[in-house]
C-alpha positions as CSV (number, residue, x, y, z in Angstrom):
1,M,0.0,0.0,0.0
2,L,2.7,2.5,0.9
3,Q,4.3,1.9,-2.6
4,R,1.1,2.8,-4.2
5,D,0.1,5.6,-1.8
6,P,3.2,6.9,0.0
7,W,1.3,10.0,1.3
8,V,-0.6,7.8,3.7
9,A,2.0,7.2,6.4
10,P,3.0,10.9,6.9
11,N,-0.6,11.9,6.8
12,L,-1.5,9.3,9.5
13,V,1.3,10.6,11.7
14,R,0.1,14.1,11.2
15,A,-3.5,13.0,12.1
16,F,-2.2,11.6,15.5
17,E,-0.2,14.7,16.2
18,D,-3.3,16.9,15.6
19,A,-5.4,14.6,17.7
20,K,-2.8,14.9,20.5
21,R,-2.7,18.7,20.1
22,L,-6.5,18.9,20.4
23,A,-6.4,16.7,23.4
24,Y,-3.9,18.9,25.1
25,R,-5.8,22.0,24.3
26,Y,-9.0,20.4,25.8
27,W,-7.2,19.5,29.0
28,A,-5.7,22.9,29.3
29,D,-9.1,24.0,30.4
30,H,-8.9,23.2,34.1
31,R,-12.7,23.2,34.4
32,R,-12.8,19.9,32.5
33,S,-11.7,18.1,35.5
34,Y,-13.6,17.6,38.9
35,L,-10.1,17.6,40.7
36,A,-9.5,20.8,42.7
37,W,-5.8,20.7,42.1
38,F,-5.9,19.6,38.4
39,G,-4.1,22.8,37.2
40,A,-1.3,22.3,39.7
41,E,-0.8,18.7,38.7
42,Q,-0.5,19.8,35.1
43,D,1.9,22.4,36.0
44,E,4.1,19.9,38.0
45,E,4.0,17.3,35.1
46,R,5.1,19.9,32.6
47,A,7.9,21.0,35.0
48,L,9.1,17.2,35.2
49,L,8.4,15.9,31.8
50,G,8.2,19.0,29.5
51,A,5.5,20.4,27.3
52,D,4.9,17.1,25.5
53,P,5.4,14.0,27.7
54,W,4.1,11.7,25.0
55,P,6.4,12.6,21.8
56,Y,5.6,10.6,18.6
57,S,8.8,11.1,16.7
58,V,11.5,8.5,16.1
59,A,14.2,10.9,17.3
60,A,12.5,11.6,20.7
61,N,12.0,7.9,21.2
62,R,15.1,6.5,19.8
63,V,16.6,5.4,23.1
64,A,13.5,3.3,24.1
65,L,13.1,2.1,20.5
66,E,16.9,0.9,20.5
67,T,16.5,-0.8,23.9
68,L,13.3,-2.5,22.8
69,L,15.2,-3.9,19.7
70,D,18.1,-5.0,21.8
71,Y,15.8,-7.0,24.1
72,A,13.9,-8.4,21.2
73,A,17.1,-9.7,19.7
74,E,18.5,-11.0,23.0
75,Q,15.3,-12.9,23.7
76,Q,15.1,-14.2,20.1
77,I,11.8,-12.5,19.5
78,T,13.3,-11.3,16.3
79,D,15.8,-13.4,14.3
80,R,18.4,-10.6,14.2
81,R,18.9,-7.1,15.7
82,L,16.6,-4.8,13.8
83,A,17.3,-1.3,13.1
84,V,14.9,1.4,14.2
85,E,14.6,2.6,10.5
86,E,13.2,-0.9,9.6
87,L,10.2,-0.4,11.8
88,F,8.8,2.8,10.2
89,A,7.9,4.0,6.8
90,P,10.7,6.1,5.4
91,S,8.4,9.0,5.0
92,T,7.8,9.1,8.7
93,L,11.4,9.2,9.9
94,D,12.9,12.3,11.2
95,P,15.1,14.2,9.0
């Protein structure tokens, strides 16, 4: 499918990013929670984890992905040590 329609993969990534941005904007309104200290909890989370604690890019997740691939090879879940780039459509990899 990607050979025929290479635009699908990057558009899917953009759709997930857009959905995440909408969710962050939704939860930025502290009235959406019944928790009295919701805003303070959000501030603390941002201070600890940054503005985006759930990054979608390969670059932001490379350490975790490399570790996962190491374990998969060590435990013979894969027949060899895969490269991160083998897991994703080339059009979705970071420049």
